[in-house]
C-alpha positions as CSV (number, residue, x, y, z in Angstrom):
1,X,12.3,13.8,-15.3
2,X,10.6,14.8,-18.7
3,X,8.2,12.8,-20.6
4,X,6.1,13.4,-23.8
5,X,2.9,11.6,-24.8
6,X,0.5,11.6,-28.0
7,X,-2.9,10.8,-28.4
8,X,-4.3,10.5,-32.1
9,X,-7.6,10.4,-33.5
10,X,-8.8,9.9,-36.9
11,X,-12.1,11.9,-36.5
12,X,-13.1,15.1,-38.5
13,X,-10.0,17.5,-37.5
14,X,-9.9,21.1,-37.4
15,X,-8.8,24.0,-38.8
16,X,-6.1,26.4,-36.9
17,X,-8.7,28.8,-36.0
18,X,-10.5,26.4,-34.1
19,X,-7.4,24.8,-32.5
20,X,-6.2,28.0,-31.2
21,X,-9.0,28.4,-28.9
22,X,-9.7,24.7,-28.1
23,X,-8.3,24.7,-24.7
24,X,-10.1,28.0,-23.4
25,X,-13.0,27.2,-20.7
26,X,-16.2,25.9,-21.7
27,X,-15.7,26.4,-25.5
28,X,-15.5,24.1,-28.6
29,X,-14.2,24.5,-32.1
30,X,-17.4,25.8,-33.0
31,X,-21.1,25.4,-31.9
32,X,-21.9,23.1,-34.7
33,X,-19.2,20.5,-33.7
34,X,-20.8,20.7,-29.9
35,X,-24.4,20.1,-31.3
36,X,-23.2,17.4,-33.4
37,X,-20.6,15.5,-31.3
38,X,-21.3,16.8,-27.8
39,X,-19.0,18.0,-25.3
40,X,-18.4,21.3,-23.6
41,X,-14.6,21.6,-23.8
42,X,-14.3,21.7,-19.9
43,X,-12.2,18.1,-20.1
44,X,-9.5,19.8,-22.5
45,X,-9.5,22.8,-19.9
46,X,-8.8,20.5,-16.9
47,X,-6.1,18.7,-19.1
48,X,-4.3,21.8,-19.6
49,X,-4.1,23.1,-16.1
50,X,-3.0,19.6,-14.7
51,X,0.0,19.4,-17.4
52,X,0.8,23.1,-16.8
53,X,1.1,22.1,-12.7
54,X,3.6,19.4,-13.8
55,X,5.6,22.0,-15.4
56,X,4.6,21.2,-19.0
57,X,2.5,22.1,-21.7
58,X,-0.2,20.6,-24.2
59,X,-0.9,21.4,-27.9
60,X,-3.1,19.7,-30.7
61,X,-1.9,19.3,-34.2
62,X,-5.0,18.8,-36.7
63,X,-6.0,18.6,-40.3
64,X,-9.6,19.1,-41.3
65,X,-11.1,16.0,-42.5
66,X,-8.1,13.9,-41.5
67,X,-7.9,13.8,-37.7
68,X,-5.8,15.3,-34.6
69,X,-3.0,14.5,-32.5
70,X,-3.1,16.0,-29.2
71,X,0.4,16.0,-27.5
72,X,1.6,17.1,-23.7
73,X,4.6,16.8,-22.1
74,X,5.1,16.9,-18.2
75,X,8.0,16.6,-15.6
76,X,7.8,13.3,-13.0
77,X,9.6,13.3,-9.8
78,X,11.9,10.2,-9.8
79,X,13.8,9.3,-6.7
80,X,17.5,9.3,-6.9
81,X,17.5,5.7,-5.6
82,X,14.8,3.3,-6.3
83,X,13.1,2.7,-3.1
84,X,11.3,-0.3,-2.4
85,X,7.7,-0.5,-1.4
86,X,5.7,-2.9,1.3
87,X,3.5,-5.3,-0.5
88,X,1.1,-7.8,0.9
89,X,3.1,-11.3,0.7
90,X,2.0,-14.3,-1.0
91,X,1.0,-17.2,1.5
92,X,3.5,-19.2,-0.2
93,X,6.4,-16.8,0.9
94,X,5.3,-17.2,4.6
95,X,5.6,-20.9,4.4
96,X,7.9,-22.2,7.4
97,X,7.7,-18.9,9.4
98,X,7.3,-19.4,13.0
99,X,4.7,-17.7,14.9
100,X,4.0,-17.4,18.8
101,X,0.1,-16.6,19.4
102,X,-0.7,-15.5,22.8
103,X,-4.4,-15.2,23.9
104,X,-6.2,-16.1,27.3
105,X,-9.3,-17.1,25.3
106,X,-9.1,-20.6,24.1
107,X,-11.5,-20.4,21.3
108,X,-9.9,-17.1,20.2
109,X,-6.4,-18.7,20.2
110,X,-7.2,-21.7,18.4
111,X,-8.7,-19.6,15.7
112,X,-5.9,-17.7,15.4
113,X,-3.7,-20.6,15.3
114,X,-5.5,-22.4,12.5
115,X,-5.6,-19.1,10.6
116,X,-1.7,-19.2,10.8
117,X,-1.8,-23.1,9.8
118,X,-3.9,-22.4,6.6
119,X,-1.2,-19.8,5.5
120,X,1.5,-22.4,6.0
121,X,2.9,-20.8,9.2
122,X,4.2,-23.0,11.9
123,X,2.1,-21.7,14.8
124,X,2.6,-22.4,18.5
125,X,0.3,-20.9,21.4
126,X,0.6,-19.5,24.9
127,X,-2.4,-18.9,27.2
128,X,-1.2,-16.0,28.9
129,X,1.9,-13.5,29.0
130,X,4.1,-15.6,31.7
131,X,3.9,-18.9,29.5
132,X,4.6,-16.7,26.4
133,X,7.7,-15.4,28.0
134,X,8.8,-18.7,29.3
135,X,8.5,-20.1,25.7
136,X,10.8,-17.4,24.1
137,X,13.1,-17.5,26.8
138,X,13.8,-21.2,25.8
139,X,15.1,-19.8,22.6
140,X,17.1,-16.9,24.1
141,X,20.5,-19.0,24.3
142,X,20.4,-19.4,20.5
143,X,17.7,-21.7,19.9
144,X,15.4,-21.5,16.9
145,X,13.4,-18.5,17.8
146,X,10.1,-17.3,16.4
147,X,9.7,-14.7,13.4
148,X,6.8,-12.9,14.6
149,X,4.7,-13.0,18.0
150,X,0.7,-12.2,18.1
151,X,0.0,-11.4,21.6
152,X,-3.9,-10.4,22.6
153,X,-3.9,-7.0,24.3
154,X,-6.2,-7.5,27.2
155,X,-5.3,-10.5,29.2
156,X,-5.3,-11.3,33.0
157,X,-2.0,-11.6,34.9
158,X,-0.1,-9.5,32.4
159,X,-1.5,-7.5,29.5
160,X,0.0,-7.7,25.9
161,X,1.6,-4.5,26.1
162,X,3.6,-5.6,29.2
163,X,4.1,-8.9,27.8
164,X,5.7,-7.4,24.7
165,X,7.8,-5.1,26.7
166,X,9.3,-7.7,28.7
167,X,9.7,-9.9,25.7
168,X,11.8,-7.2,24.1
169,X,14.0,-6.8,27.2
170,X,14.6,-10.5,27.5
171,X,15.7,-11.0,23.8
172,X,17.0,-7.4,23.2
173,X,18.2,-7.2,19.5
174,X,16.7,-10.9,18.8
175,X,13.5,-10.0,19.7
176,X,11.0,-10.7,16.7
177,X,8.4,-8.4,15.5
178,X,5.7,-8.2,17.8
179,X,2.0,-7.4,17.0
180,X,-0.7,-6.4,19.7
181,X,-4.0,-7.9,18.7
182,X,-7.2,-6.0,20.0
183,X,-10.9,-5.8,19.6
184,X,-10.7,-2.5,21.6
185,X,-10.8,1.1,20.4
186,X,-7.8,2.6,18.5
187,X,-7.0,5.2,21.1
188,X,-6.6,3.0,23.7
189,X,-4.3,0.5,22.0
190,X,-2.3,3.1,20.3
191,X,-1.4,4.3,23.7
192,X,-0.6,0.7,24.8
193,X,1.9,0.4,21.7
194,X,3.5,3.7,22.6
195,X,3.9,2.5,26.1
196,X,5.6,-0.8,25.3
197,X,7.7,0.7,22.6
198,X,6.5,-0.8,19.4
199,X,6.1,1.0,16.0
200,X,2.4,1.9,15.5
201,X,1.9,-0.2,12.8
202,X,2.1,-3.0,15.3
203,X,-1.7,-3.2,15.8
204,X,-3.8,-6.0,14.3
205,X,-7.6,-5.5,14.8
206,X,-10.0,-8.2,15.3
207,X,-11.9,-10.2,13.9
208,X,-8.6,-11.3,12.1
209,X,-9.1,-12.5,8.5
210,X,-6.7,-14.2,6.4
211,X,-6.3,-10.8,4.0
212,X,-5.5,-8.7,7.3
213,X,-3.2,-11.3,8.7
214,X,-1.4,-11.3,5.5
215,X,-1.2,-7.6,5.4
216,X,0.1,-7.0,8.8
217,X,2.7,-9.9,8.6
218,X,4.1,-8.3,5.4
219,X,4.5,-4.9,7.2
220,X,6.0,-7.0,10.3
221,X,8.5,-9.3,8.6
222,X,9.5,-6.2,5.9
223,X,8.1,-8.1,2.8
224,X,8.8,-5.7,-0.2
225,X,8.6,-5.3,-4.0
226,X,11.1,-3.2,-5.9
227,X,10.0,-0.1,-7.4
228,X,9.8,-0.1,-11.3
229,X,13.2,1.3,-12.9
230,X,12.7,4.6,-14.7
231,X,12.8,4.2,-18.6
232,X,13.2,6.7,-21.3
233,X,11.3,8.0,-24.4
234,X,7.7,8.8,-25.2
235,X,4.6,7.0,-24.8
236,X,1.7,7.2,-27.5
237,X,-1.6,5.9,-28.2
238,X,-4.1,5.9,-31.1
239,X,-7.9,6.3,-31.2
240,X,-9.4,5.2,-34.4
């Protein structure tokens, strides 16, 4: 799609001879203008290259003593269908979502539960993998399940990756999004994610903050905002 823009000023203006070489590298209309008003002309050269890279052109209409209008057009790619982009959800949009927090550390577990509560989530907790599997198993016949499960990666008895794998086997297509929470290096946790078949975005790094929790939950729950619809016409700006 092609768009044309114009920027107008009411400055000193230029003659045709001056405008013909205005977009050349490191030149100005003349040296007296450079001395009085500053600038090297490089910005216009860069603008010209950028516009031409977008299959457009740039030019200027100017009258001495009246001012100048700079024009450029360029081609912009527009998808055939409006795509949706992920965005961080508002806390109010998460209100009432059920979250299961799984962590063997009582303090870490309580902190994450309180953080979820502060965002309006309905959080429950489990102290290890077997307890978490038992809790989600009770929802398997058709009860009210969890919207998201947050599992600490490094736990005794059963680590987070194995817990996530068994949870997905148990619930099948009804399995909620699962996030592995980790304070360890990215390489190790990425390998764990691959072993249990979760998408790579299913990692939440400690320390967890309200902002990072919102962002990750937005990805897990598929919160989206529609892209702007394409518009038609010209855009312009004036500089006095």
